[in-house]
NULUM-202191 format. One record per residue (C-alpha): x, y, z. Coordinates in steps of 0.05 Angstrom, whole numbers, padded with zeros to 5 digits, always signed. Last residue first. Example, Ala and Ser with C-alpha at 12.3 -4.5 7.8 and 13.67 -1.06 7.14 Angstrom:
BEGIN
+00273-00021+00143;+00246-00090+00156;
end
This chain:
BEGIN
-00577+01333+00045;-00588+01379-00014;-00530+01424+00004;-00482+01365+00005;-00503+01346-00065;-00490+01418-00088;-00418+01414-00063;-00405+01345-00090;-00431+01363-00158;-00392+01429-00160;-00329+01392-00139;-00338+01344-00197;-00350+01401-00246;-00288+01438-00222;-00245+01375-00229;-00267+01360-00300;-00324+01312-00310;-00335+01253-00357;-00407+01236-00342;-00424+01169-00312;-00426+01095-00326;-00402+01031-00293;-00411+00958-00314;-00391+00904-00264;-00367+00835-00286;-00362+00768-00251;-00438+00763-00254;-00433+00745-00327;-00393+00685-00307;-00318+00674-00300;-00293+00610-00267;-00321+00560-00317;-00306+00611-00372;-00343+00670-00403;-00311+00725-00444;-00349+00791-00449;-00364+00822-00517;-00386+00894-00517;-00435+00933-00560;-00449+01007-00546;-00517+01034-00566;-00513+01109-00578;-00541+01155-00525;-00615+01162-00508;-00661+01221-00496;-00703+01259-00445;-00717+01333-00454;-00723+01398-00415;-00728+01470-00440;-00774+01459-00498;-00791+01521-00538;-00781+01489-00605;-00735+01429-00604;-00677+01426-00555;-00617+01392-00585;-00567+01351-00545;-00507+01315-00576;-00477+01255-00540;-00403+01245-00530;-00367+01181-00514;-00309+01156-00471;-00284+01085-00467;-00261+01040-00411;-00250+00965-00410;-00221+00914-00361;-00213+00961-00302;-00197+00925-00238;-00255+00936-00191;-00244+00873-00149;-00309+00846-00178;-00282+00854-00248;-00289+00920-00283;-00325+00948-00344;-00327+01022-00359;-00374+01067-00399;-00360+01141-00405;-00395+01208-00414;-00386+01274-00450;-00447+01319-00461;-00452+01364-00522;-00500+01423-00524;-00553+01456-00566;-00611+01505-00558;-00570+01561-00590;-00580+01612-00534;-00561+01571-00473;-00545+01621-00418;-00613+01614-00384;-00603+01539-00377;-00630+01483-00420;-00647+01421-00379;-00622+01352-00398;-00641+01280-00385;-00603+01218-00407;-00613+01143-00417;-00551+01102-00433;-00555+01043-00481;-00513+00980-00472;-00513+00920-00518;-00478+00861-00485;-00452+00801-00523;-00436+00744-00477;-00380+00696-00495;-00359+00624-00490;-00339+00572-00439;-00377+00518-00401;-00332+00467-00436;-00387+00418-00456;-00443+00468-00454;-00408+00515-00502;-00437+00584-00488;-00459+00638-00536;-00500+00686-00493;-00539+00747-00517;-00550+00807-00472;-00593+00869-00477;-00576+00925-00429;-00610+00989-00407;-00579+01049-00373;-00605+01100-00323;-00615+01174-00311;-00550+01208-00330;-00567+01280-00317;-00550+01344-00355;-00556+01416-00334;-00540+01462-00393;-00514+01532-00404;-00519+01556-00332;-00496+01629-00322;-00564+01654-00298;-00562+01603-00242;-00498+01633-00215;-00428+01609-00232;-00399+01670-00267;-00324+01669-00281;-00329+01668-00356;-00350+01620-00411;-00421+01596-00403;-00433+01543-00350;-00439+01468-00360;-00471+01427-00304;-00461+01352-00307;-00498+01301-00265;-00490+01226-00253;-00416+01233-00239;-00418+01239-00163;-00472+01185-00161;-00434+01135-00203;-00484+01095-00244;-00473+01022-00226;-00485+00958-00265;-00496+00884-00255;-00479+00838-00313;-00536+00810-00355;-00569+00748-00329;-00554+00680-00360;-00598+00635-00401;-00566+00573-00431;-00608+00548-00488;-00649+00484-00480;-00666+00460-00550;-00601+00489-00575;-00601+00529-00640;-00596+00593-00601;-00624+00664-00599;-00626+00685-00526;-00655+00751-00502;-00616+00769-00440;-00644+00791-00374;-00645+00860-00344;-00660+00864-00270;-00602+00819-00252;-00581+00863-00194;-00583+00933-00223;-00557+00986-00176;-00570+01058-00194;-00544+01117-00154;-00481+01083-00131;-00435+01123-00086;-00370+01151-00110;-00307+01146-00068;-00300+01071-00080;-00289+01079-00154;-00214+01090-00156;-00193+01052-00218;-00144+00994-00222;-00104+00970-00282;-00113+00904-00316;-00051+00862-00327;-00042+00850-00401;-00069+00810-00460;-00116+00764-00421;-00172+00807-00396;-00161+00870-00435;-00148+00832-00500;-00214+00793-00489;-00256+00855-00477;-00282+00860-00548;-00317+00921-00575;-00359+00903-00635;
end
């Protein structure tokens, strides 16, 4: 279980520059929690809102060397969406408690002409911020891709990441924003921005 409590109250949260990336997905309470409670009238709160960063929603890996043509593409990965399941444990008297959030990222991948072994590894991240975009949690992950048979395109899921968000009378589930995207190097980011401009 990954707890955000030390990030919120243990030290001053740092800032991340997110304003330069548009949002590709914007969930406004579209995923609601499944509550397991002993209370007759459990508190039901929506999951936090989330964003998939447009500039980091795609990763193109080329084979080693200077070539950057279509024949040099090893894999073209896309971060399609993410799903959340949320469980609230809230004391009604103090209006404080926690929300457990289980996050699963949905991916797509296309095998390029340079991919001979039908495998790849895609790095991505999950971050949590407050509404002022101060980073409260950030972790990087890797997901392995395997193309069965003659398939050149697949859809798949990453591991489920479990977070625990503190709730107080002044901090609700809607006080948090969850971000996800691929972990890109500078060249990959510039490639995404360049190809996005071409498609406009």
